C-alpha positions as CSV (number, residue, x, y, z in Angstrom):
1,X,86.2,210.9,109.7
2,X,89.7,210.7,108.3
3,X,91.9,213.8,108.7
4,X,94.6,214.6,106.1
5,X,97.0,217.6,106.6
6,X,96.9,219.9,103.6
7,X,100.3,220.7,102.1
8,X,100.5,223.7,99.9
9,X,103.2,223.9,97.2
10,X,103.8,226.4,94.4
11,X,103.1,223.9,91.7
12,X,99.5,223.1,92.8
13,X,100.2,219.5,91.7
14,X,99.3,218.1,95.2
15,X,95.9,219.9,95.1
16,X,95.1,218.6,91.7
17,X,95.9,215.0,92.6
18,X,93.8,215.3,95.8
19,X,90.9,216.7,93.8
20,X,91.2,213.9,91.3
21,X,91.1,211.3,94.1
22,X,88.1,213.0,95.8
23,X,86.2,212.9,92.4
24,X,87.0,209.2,92.1
25,X,85.8,208.5,95.6
26,X,82.5,210.3,94.9
27,X,81.9,208.0,91.9
28,X,82.6,204.7,93.6
29,X,79.6,202.6,94.5
30,X,80.3,199.1,95.6
31,X,79.1,197.0,98.6
32,X,82.7,196.2,99.5
33,X,84.1,199.8,99.3
34,X,83.5,202.3,102.2
35,X,81.2,205.0,101.0
36,X,82.5,208.6,100.7
37,X,80.0,211.0,102.2
38,X,81.8,214.4,101.9
39,X,84.6,216.7,102.9
40,X,85.3,219.7,105.1
41,X,88.4,221.9,105.3
42,X,89.3,223.3,108.7
43,X,92.6,224.7,109.9
44,X,94.7,223.4,107.0
45,X,93.3,219.9,107.4
46,X,91.0,218.1,105.0
47,X,88.4,216.0,106.9
48,X,87.0,213.1,104.8
49,X,83.6,212.0,106.0
50,X,83.1,208.3,105.2
51,X,80.7,205.5,106.1
52,X,81.5,203.8,109.4
53,X,83.3,200.5,109.0
54,X,83.2,198.1,112.0
55,X,86.3,196.1,112.4
56,X,88.7,198.7,111.2
57,X,90.6,199.0,107.9
58,X,92.7,196.5,106.0
59,X,95.7,198.7,106.8
60,X,95.0,198.3,110.5
61,X,94.7,194.5,110.1
62,X,98.0,194.4,108.3
63,X,99.7,196.5,111.0
64,X,98.4,194.2,113.7
65,X,98.8,190.8,112.0
66,X,101.6,191.4,109.6
67,X,101.6,189.9,106.1
68,X,98.5,187.9,105.3
69,X,98.5,184.3,104.3
70,X,97.9,183.9,100.5
71,X,94.6,182.3,101.1
72,X,93.3,185.2,103.2
73,X,94.7,187.7,100.8
74,X,92.7,186.0,98.0
75,X,89.5,186.4,100.0
76,X,90.1,190.1,100.5
77,X,91.0,190.6,96.9
78,X,88.0,188.7,95.7
79,X,85.7,190.9,97.8
80,X,87.0,194.0,95.9
81,X,86.0,192.7,92.5
């Protein structure tokens, strides 16, 4: 579960962008993309329920290791296609 604080503004633009992103996530189906399972809103927070991914995220890997070598970056990029 990933938690995102909801930010309300008068324009409603943030809500529209968030809804568009959720709709895109619902449509994605690929063996190398974490599966979106649903959402729940509690106490001004959006909880994204997603498939468990052992080993963490690419963002965590980058935070721990720093910039990836070009060869490694190619492997990750190739897996997305």
